[in-house]
C-alpha positions as CSV (number, residue, x, y, z in Angstrom):
1,M,104.4,78.2,134.3
2,S,101.0,77.4,135.2
3,S,101.4,73.8,136.0
4,T,97.5,73.4,136.5
5,L,97.0,74.6,133.0
6,V,99.6,72.2,131.6
7,A,98.2,69.3,133.7
8,R,95.0,69.5,132.0
9,S,95.1,67.6,128.5
10,G,92.2,69.4,127.1
11,H,94.0,72.7,127.6
12,R,97.3,71.3,126.3
13,W,96.0,70.4,123.2
14,A,93.8,73.5,122.8
15,G,97.0,75.5,123.5
16,L,98.7,73.6,120.8
17,G,96.1,74.6,118.3
18,V,96.8,78.3,119.1
19,L,100.4,77.4,118.5
20,V,99.7,75.8,115.3
21,L,97.6,78.7,114.3
22,A,100.6,81.2,114.8
23,V,103.1,79.2,113.2
24,T,100.9,78.4,110.1
25,L,100.1,82.1,109.5
26,V,103.9,83.0,109.5
27,A,104.5,80.2,107.1
28,V,101.7,81.2,104.9
29,D,103.2,84.8,104.7
30,A,106.4,83.3,103.4
31,T,104.7,81.9,100.3
32,V,101.4,83.8,99.7
33,L,103.2,86.3,97.7
34,S,104.4,84.0,95.1
35,L,101.1,83.9,93.1
36,A,100.6,87.7,93.6
37,I,104.0,88.6,91.9
38,P,102.5,88.8,88.4
39,S,100.0,91.3,89.8
40,I,102.4,93.4,91.8
41,T,104.6,93.5,88.7
42,E,101.8,94.9,86.7
43,T,100.8,97.4,89.4
44,L,104.0,98.6,91.3
45,R,106.4,97.8,88.2
46,P,109.6,96.9,90.4
47,S,112.8,95.9,88.8
48,G,114.0,92.3,88.6
49,T,116.1,93.1,91.6
50,Q,113.2,94.7,93.6
51,L,111.1,91.8,92.7
52,L,113.6,89.3,94.4
53,W,113.8,91.6,97.4
54,I,110.0,91.5,97.7
55,G,110.2,87.8,97.6
56,D,112.8,87.1,100.0
57,V,113.5,90.2,102.3
58,Y,110.9,88.7,104.8
59,S,112.9,85.5,105.3
60,F,116.1,87.4,105.4
61,V,115.0,89.5,108.3
62,L,113.5,86.9,110.0
63,A,116.4,84.6,109.8
64,G,118.7,87.4,111.1
65,L,116.6,88.0,114.0
66,L,115.4,84.7,115.1
67,V,118.3,83.8,117.5
68,S,118.1,87.0,119.2
69,M,114.4,87.0,119.5
70,G,114.4,83.5,120.7
71,A,116.8,84.4,123.6
72,L,114.7,87.3,124.4
73,S,111.6,85.2,124.7
74,D,113.6,82.9,127.2
75,R,114.0,86.0,129.2
76,L,111.0,88.1,129.0
77,G,108.6,85.2,128.6
78,R,107.4,83.4,125.6
79,K,104.0,83.9,125.8
80,R,104.4,87.7,126.2
81,V,107.0,87.9,123.3
82,L,104.4,85.9,121.1
83,L,101.3,88.1,121.8
84,A,103.6,91.2,121.4
85,G,104.9,90.0,118.1
86,S,101.3,89.2,117.0
87,V,100.2,92.8,117.3
88,A,103.3,93.8,115.3
89,F,102.6,91.4,112.6
90,G,99.0,92.8,112.2
91,A,100.3,96.4,111.9
92,A,103.0,95.5,109.3
93,S,100.6,93.5,107.4
94,L,98.5,96.8,107.0
95,L,101.5,98.7,105.6
96,A,102.1,96.0,103.2
97,A,98.7,95.7,101.9
98,Y,98.6,99.5,101.0
99,A,102.2,99.9,99.9
100,P,102.2,102.6,97.3
101,G,105.3,101.7,95.7
102,P,107.8,98.6,95.5
103,G,110.2,100.3,97.8
104,W,107.4,100.5,100.4
105,L,106.5,96.9,100.1
106,V,110.1,95.7,100.7
107,L,109.8,97.9,103.9
108,A,106.8,96.5,104.9
109,R,107.8,92.9,104.2
110,A,111.0,93.8,106.3
111,L,108.9,94.7,109.1
112,L,106.8,91.5,108.7
113,G,110.1,89.5,109.2
114,V,110.8,91.5,112.4
115,A,107.5,90.7,113.9
116,G,107.5,87.0,112.6
117,A,111.0,86.7,114.3
118,T,109.1,87.1,117.8
119,I,106.5,84.4,117.0
120,M,108.3,81.5,115.6
121,P,110.7,80.7,118.3
122,S,108.2,80.9,121.2
123,T,105.6,78.6,119.4
124,L,108.1,75.6,119.4
125,S,109.6,76.3,123.1
126,L,106.0,76.6,124.3
127,I,105.2,73.1,123.0
128,R,108.1,71.8,125.5
129,T,106.3,73.4,128.2
130,L,102.9,72.1,127.3
131,F,104.1,68.8,126.8
132,P,106.9,67.7,129.3
133,D,106.3,63.9,128.3
134,P,108.6,63.1,125.3
135,R,106.2,60.8,123.3
136,E,103.3,63.4,123.7
137,R,105.7,66.0,122.8
138,A,106.7,64.2,119.5
139,T,103.1,64.0,118.6
140,A,102.6,67.6,119.3
141,I,105.6,68.5,117.2
142,G,104.2,66.3,114.4
143,V,101.2,68.5,114.4
144,W,103.0,71.7,114.9
145,G,105.4,70.6,111.9
146,A,102.3,69.7,109.7
147,G,101.0,73.2,110.3
148,A,104.2,74.9,109.6
149,A,104.7,72.9,106.3
150,A,101.1,73.0,105.3
151,G,101.2,76.9,105.9
152,A,104.0,77.2,103.3
153,A,102.3,74.9,100.9
154,L,98.7,76.5,101.6
155,G,100.0,80.0,100.8
156,P,99.8,79.8,96.9
157,L,96.2,78.3,97.3
158,V,95.2,81.1,99.7
159,G,96.7,83.8,97.5
160,G,95.0,82.3,94.4
161,V,91.5,82.5,95.9
162,L,91.9,86.1,97.2
163,L,93.6,87.3,93.8
164,E,90.6,85.7,91.9
165,H,88.4,88.2,93.6
166,F,90.5,91.1,95.3
167,W,93.7,93.0,94.6
168,W,97.2,91.9,95.6
169,G,97.1,93.6,98.9
170,S,94.3,91.2,100.1
171,V,97.0,88.5,100.7
172,F,98.1,90.4,103.7
173,L,94.8,91.7,105.0
174,L,94.1,87.9,105.5
175,N,96.4,88.2,108.4
176,L,94.3,90.6,110.6
177,P,91.4,88.4,111.6
178,V,93.9,85.6,112.3
179,M,96.0,87.7,114.6
180,V,92.6,88.6,116.6
181,L,92.0,85.0,117.3
182,L,95.6,84.3,118.0
183,L,95.5,87.2,120.7
184,V,92.2,86.1,122.3
185,F,92.9,82.3,122.7
186,G,96.6,82.8,123.3
187,A,96.0,85.1,126.3
188,W,93.6,82.5,127.5
189,L,95.1,79.1,126.8
190,L,98.8,79.5,126.7
191,P,101.0,79.3,129.8
192,E,103.9,81.7,130.6
193,S,107.3,80.2,130.6
194,R,110.8,81.7,130.8
195,D,114.4,80.8,131.5
196,P,114.7,80.9,135.5
197,R,118.3,82.2,135.3
198,P,118.3,84.1,132.0
199,G,121.4,86.0,132.6
200,R,121.8,89.3,130.6
201,W,120.8,89.8,127.1
202,D,124.0,90.6,125.4
203,V,123.2,93.3,122.9
204,L,126.6,93.0,121.4
205,S,125.9,89.6,120.5
206,V,122.3,90.5,119.0
207,L,124.3,93.0,116.8
208,L,127.0,90.7,115.6
209,S,124.2,87.9,115.0
210,M,122.0,90.3,112.8
211,A,124.9,91.9,111.1
212,G,126.8,88.3,110.6
213,V,123.4,86.8,108.9
214,I,122.2,89.7,106.8
215,G,125.7,90.7,105.6
216,A,126.8,87.4,104.7
217,V,123.4,86.5,102.9
218,Y,123.3,89.7,101.2
219,G,126.7,89.2,99.9
220,V,125.9,85.8,98.5
221,K,122.8,87.1,96.8
222,E,124.5,90.0,95.2
223,L,127.6,87.7,94.0
224,A,125.1,85.5,92.5
225,V,123.2,88.2,90.6
226,H,126.0,90.7,89.7
227,G,129.2,88.8,90.2
228,L,132.2,91.0,91.1
229,E,131.1,94.0,89.3
230,S,131.3,96.1,92.4
231,W,134.1,95.9,95.2
232,T,131.4,96.5,97.9
233,T,129.7,93.1,97.3
234,P,132.7,91.2,98.4
235,L,133.5,93.6,101.2
236,V,129.9,93.3,102.5
237,F,130.0,89.4,102.5
238,A,133.7,89.5,104.3
239,L,132.2,91.8,106.9
240,G,129.2,89.6,107.6
241,A,131.5,86.5,107.6
242,A,133.7,88.1,110.1
243,A,130.8,89.3,112.2
244,L,129.5,85.5,112.4
245,A,133.1,84.4,113.3
246,L,133.0,87.2,116.2
247,F,129.7,86.1,117.3
248,V,130.7,82.5,117.8
249,R,133.8,83.3,119.6
250,R,131.9,85.6,121.8
251,Q,129.2,83.0,122.5
252,L,132.1,80.6,123.7
253,R,133.2,83.1,126.3
254,L,129.9,84.3,127.7
255,E,128.4,82.6,131.0
256,T,125.0,82.8,129.3
257,P,125.3,83.0,125.9
258,L,122.6,84.2,123.4
259,L,123.1,80.9,121.5
260,D,124.9,77.9,122.9
261,V,127.1,76.9,119.9
262,R,128.3,74.0,121.9
263,L,125.1,72.3,120.8
264,F,126.6,71.6,117.3
265,R,128.7,69.1,118.9
266,N,125.7,67.1,119.0
267,A,125.6,65.2,115.6
268,R,121.9,64.9,115.7
269,F,121.5,68.7,116.3
270,T,123.9,69.5,113.4
271,A,122.4,67.0,111.1
272,A,118.9,68.6,111.7
273,V,120.0,72.2,111.2
274,V,121.9,71.5,108.1
275,S,119.1,69.4,106.8
276,S,116.4,72.1,107.4
277,L,118.8,74.8,105.7
278,I,119.6,72.7,102.7
279,C,115.9,71.5,102.0
280,L,114.7,75.0,102.1
281,I,117.3,76.2,99.8
282,G,116.3,73.7,97.1
283,L,112.6,73.9,97.7
284,S,111.7,77.7,98.3
285,G,113.5,79.0,95.1
286,V,112.0,76.5,92.8
287,I,108.5,76.9,94.2
288,F,108.8,80.9,94.1
289,F,109.5,80.5,90.2
290,M,107.2,77.6,89.6
291,S,104.0,79.8,90.5
292,Q,105.2,82.3,87.9
293,Y,105.6,79.3,85.5
294,L,101.9,78.3,86.2
295,Q,100.5,81.7,85.6
296,L,102.8,83.3,83.2
297,V,103.8,80.7,81.0
298,R,101.0,78.1,81.1
299,G,98.3,80.9,81.4
300,Y,96.7,79.6,84.6
301,S,94.4,82.1,86.8
302,P,95.9,82.7,90.4
303,L,93.1,80.4,91.7
304,H,93.9,77.6,89.2
305,A,97.6,77.8,89.9
306,G,96.9,77.7,93.5
307,F,95.0,74.4,93.0
308,A,97.7,73.3,90.7
309,E,100.2,73.4,93.8
310,L,97.7,71.7,96.2
311,P,99.4,68.2,96.2
312,A,102.3,70.1,98.0
313,F,99.9,71.1,100.9
314,V,98.4,67.7,101.3
315,G,101.7,65.9,101.1
316,S,103.3,68.4,103.8
317,V,100.2,67.8,106.2
318,A,100.6,63.9,105.9
319,G,104.4,64.2,106.4
320,G,104.2,65.9,109.3
321,L,101.6,64.0,111.1
322,L,103.3,60.8,110.1
323,T,106.9,61.6,111.2
324,A,106.7,60.3,114.9
325,R,105.5,56.9,113.7
326,L,107.9,56.6,110.9
327,V,110.8,57.7,113.5
328,R,109.7,55.0,115.8
329,R,109.5,52.0,113.1
330,A,112.8,53.2,111.1
331,G,114.8,55.5,113.1
332,A,115.7,59.3,112.7
333,R,118.6,58.5,110.7
334,R,116.6,56.5,108.1
335,V,113.7,58.7,108.0
336,L,115.7,62.0,107.5
337,T,118.0,60.5,104.8
338,V,115.2,58.9,102.8
339,S,113.2,62.1,103.0
340,L,115.9,64.3,101.7
341,F,116.7,61.9,99.1
342,V,112.9,61.9,98.0
343,M,113.0,65.6,98.1
344,G,116.0,65.7,95.8
345,L,114.2,63.3,93.1
346,G,111.2,65.4,93.2
347,I,112.9,68.7,92.5
348,G,114.9,66.8,89.8
349,V,111.7,65.8,88.0
350,L,110.9,69.5,87.7
351,G,114.2,69.6,85.5
352,F,112.3,67.9,82.9
353,I,109.4,70.5,82.5
354,R,108.8,72.1,79.1
355,V,106.5,74.9,78.1
356,D,103.4,72.5,77.6
357,S,104.3,69.7,79.9
358,A,101.6,67.4,81.2
359,Y,100.4,68.4,84.7
360,L,100.8,64.7,86.0
361,L,104.6,65.5,85.9
362,L,104.3,68.8,88.0
363,G,101.7,67.1,90.4
364,S,103.6,64.1,91.2
365,S,106.5,66.4,91.9
366,F,104.6,68.6,94.1
367,L,103.2,65.8,96.1
368,A,106.8,64.1,96.6
369,L,108.2,67.6,97.5
370,G,105.5,68.3,99.9
371,T,105.5,65.0,101.7
372,A,109.3,64.8,102.2
373,E,109.6,68.5,103.3
374,G,106.8,67.8,106.0
375,V,108.8,65.0,107.5
376,V,112.3,66.9,107.3
377,Y,110.9,70.0,108.9
378,T,109.0,68.0,111.6
379,L,111.9,65.5,112.4
380,S,114.5,68.3,112.4
381,S,112.5,70.5,114.8
382,D,112.1,67.5,117.2
383,L,115.7,66.7,117.0
384,V,116.8,70.3,117.8
385,L,114.4,70.6,120.6
386,G,115.4,67.5,122.1
387,A,119.1,68.3,122.2
388,A,118.8,71.6,124.1
389,P,118.2,71.9,127.8
390,A,114.6,72.9,128.9
391,D,115.5,76.3,130.0
392,R,117.1,77.3,126.7
393,A,114.4,75.9,124.5
394,G,113.6,79.2,122.9
395,A,117.2,80.1,121.8
396,A,117.5,76.3,120.4
397,S,114.2,76.6,118.7
398,A,115.5,79.7,117.0
399,V,118.3,77.6,115.7
400,S,115.9,75.4,113.8
401,E,113.7,78.5,112.6
402,T,116.8,80.3,111.5
403,A,118.1,77.4,109.4
404,Y,114.4,77.3,107.9
405,E,114.0,80.8,107.0
406,L,117.7,81.2,106.1
407,G,117.2,78.3,103.7
408,A,113.9,80.1,102.3
409,A,115.8,83.3,101.9
410,L,118.9,81.8,100.1
411,G,116.6,79.6,98.0
412,I,114.9,82.6,96.5
413,A,118.0,84.6,96.2
414,L,120.3,82.0,94.9
415,V,117.8,80.0,92.8
416,G,116.2,83.1,91.8
417,S,119.4,84.5,90.7
418,I,120.2,81.4,88.4
419,V,116.8,81.6,86.9
420,T,117.0,85.2,86.2
421,A,120.7,85.1,84.9
422,L,119.9,82.2,82.5
423,Y,116.6,83.9,81.3
424,A,118.4,87.1,80.7
425,G,121.3,85.5,78.9
426,S,119.0,83.1,76.5
427,L,116.3,85.5,75.9
428,S,116.4,86.3,71.9
429,V,114.5,89.6,71.5
430,P,113.0,89.7,67.8
431,A,114.9,92.3,65.5
432,G,113.5,95.7,65.3
433,V,112.1,95.9,68.8
434,D,112.8,99.3,70.6
435,P,115.8,99.0,73.0
436,A,113.7,100.0,75.9
437,L,111.1,97.2,75.3
438,A,114.0,95.0,74.8
439,A,115.5,96.0,78.1
440,Q,112.2,95.7,79.9
441,A,111.7,92.2,78.6
442,E,115.3,91.1,79.8
443,E,114.3,92.1,83.4
444,S,111.7,89.4,83.9
445,L,109.1,87.3,82.2
446,G,106.3,89.6,83.3
447,G,108.2,92.3,81.8
448,A,108.6,90.5,78.7
449,Q,104.8,90.1,78.6
450,E,104.3,93.8,79.1
451,S,106.7,94.8,76.2
452,A,104.9,92.2,73.9
453,A,101.8,94.1,74.7
454,A,103.1,97.3,72.8
455,L,104.5,95.2,69.7
456,P,102.6,94.3,66.5
457,A,101.1,90.8,66.5
458,G,104.0,88.9,64.9
459,P,106.8,90.2,66.9
460,A,104.8,90.0,70.1
461,E,104.0,86.4,69.7
462,Q,107.6,85.7,68.8
463,L,108.9,87.5,71.9
464,I,106.5,85.8,74.2
465,A,107.5,82.4,72.8
466,N,111.3,83.3,73.4
467,A,110.5,84.5,76.9
468,D,108.6,81.6,77.8
469,S,111.4,79.2,76.7
470,A,114.2,81.3,78.2
471,F,112.3,81.2,81.6
472,V,111.6,77.5,81.4
473,H,115.4,77.0,80.5
474,G,116.3,78.8,83.8
475,V,113.8,77.1,85.9
476,T,115.1,73.6,84.8
477,V,118.7,74.1,85.4
478,A,117.8,75.7,88.9
479,A,115.8,72.6,89.5
480,W,118.9,70.3,88.8
481,V,121.1,72.5,91.0
482,S,118.5,72.5,93.8
483,A,118.3,68.4,93.3
484,A,122.0,68.1,93.7
485,L,122.1,70.1,96.9
486,L,119.4,67.9,98.4
487,L,120.9,64.6,97.5
488,A,124.2,66.0,99.1
489,A,122.2,66.9,102.1
490,A,120.8,63.2,102.4
491,A,124.4,62.0,102.2
492,L,125.6,64.3,105.0
493,A,122.5,63.5,107.3
494,H,123.2,59.8,106.6
495,R,126.8,60.3,107.8
496,L,126.2,62.7,110.8
497,L,123.3,60.5,112.3
498,R,125.4,57.4,112.2
499,E,125.9,55.6,115.6
500,R,129.3,56.5,117.1
501,K,131.2,55.7,120.3
502,G,131.1,59.5,121.4
503,A,127.3,59.6,121.0
504,A,126.7,59.2,124.6
505,E,128.5,62.3,125.4
506,H,125.9,64.4,123.7
507,P,122.6,62.2,123.8
508,V,119.1,63.4,122.6
509,A,117.6,61.9,125.5
510,D,114.2,62.9,125.2
511,H,113.7,62.2,121.3
512,P,111.6,59.3,120.8
513,S,114.0,57.7,118.4
514,A,116.6,57.6,121.2
515,E,114.5,55.3,123.5
516,P,113.2,51.8,123.0
517,A,109.5,51.6,122.4
518,K,108.5,50.5,125.8
519,A,105.1,51.8,125.7
520,P,102.5,52.8,122.8
521,A,102.6,56.6,122.1
522,H,99.9,58.8,123.8
523,H,97.5,60.1,121.3
């Protein structure tokens, strides 16, 4: 590590800007596609299942590889892995932009997930290198968290602007100039850091973690969509769960584990990881389908829909920047619990939307969701980083990011499956409609609109009205399920973060909420 560079405050904060740029880009890519779904449906004609995979394969692969890539960055160097991942991200973006069919787009999104997995853990662990002072680091993580949360919320707006003037592939070409900036300024401003005693990179652990995460999540997704229609689905889930169990057992035996699972003995660490996971399960699936609601049900243009979701962006930035101050005043336990509770209420409000609901209902929900999510993401990242030894920062950061991305993937898969199943089950197709058109209408809301275009005016209007009502029914039920998950997460966080006699055995020594406020924060 270059101590001279770290010691110079201007370089530290400029380096933070590079890291925020990187994490914002990866976060934007997770959500920018949501507004492009109607256009992709019209151009590539994916099936309902392919549509879900296009939406969530990025987060699946990202989640499956984050721990492995975080440990690799500890060994090879966090700056080196970050810059190499940036090049790969740009190449995968080109493939996605010009994908000739839905299968190619799924592949490109998977490759983006591989590249993104090399970027995310390095950004958070390099913050620890740049900011050794815990209070400065809390502020830096607040800025970083605001960038990550804002990126996820900014995705629909960026997508809307691009889709207003260009084809859907333009949302991926946006990555290229940002990647050039990241490579140039990252090579100049970022210090190199690595674990001085890394041990060997255990390949078997890498394979077990990938197989476990991807297998288990795929099994859950397929069970939610198709139930027990095929014996292969529970088998895949069982194999994934077994791989995760073997992974944990192997980590406990290795002298230098890929992931120190003993960190989960720390109640703060566990609360942070679980909170990130559940809050993203609730948030990502609902937001994914709200973009379709705004365009396909309400008739908004992509740009109009992007602006409609702007309160989530504004709230997420504010939440991330205010987190450190809130924690110093109220403590991590209270802030995390209240934020999860507010997220639950915000999503619960979406359970009352109708085909013609006033925008005030949507805007207030988006604002509450964005602000609370910015706080949860920033605080949970800080808790995770504070619980880990400095030389294992990459692997620990990867746990936080894995929870975030796994939550995003599960949210789209599970919440999306609820919406899809309820939509198909409650859609009433007018009598006399051709069976092929009826089957297309039952696939997705976009499919119903395409089917309606081939029908006479009367049946077409009736089909669209029925499809809109069926889709909104699915979204409202999914919103209530998500709200229940978040309220349960708030109760769990409140329980895990309570003071206990054994807390001293696993302190989060350098988290600002674990110290008395002896001096003002450094800004």
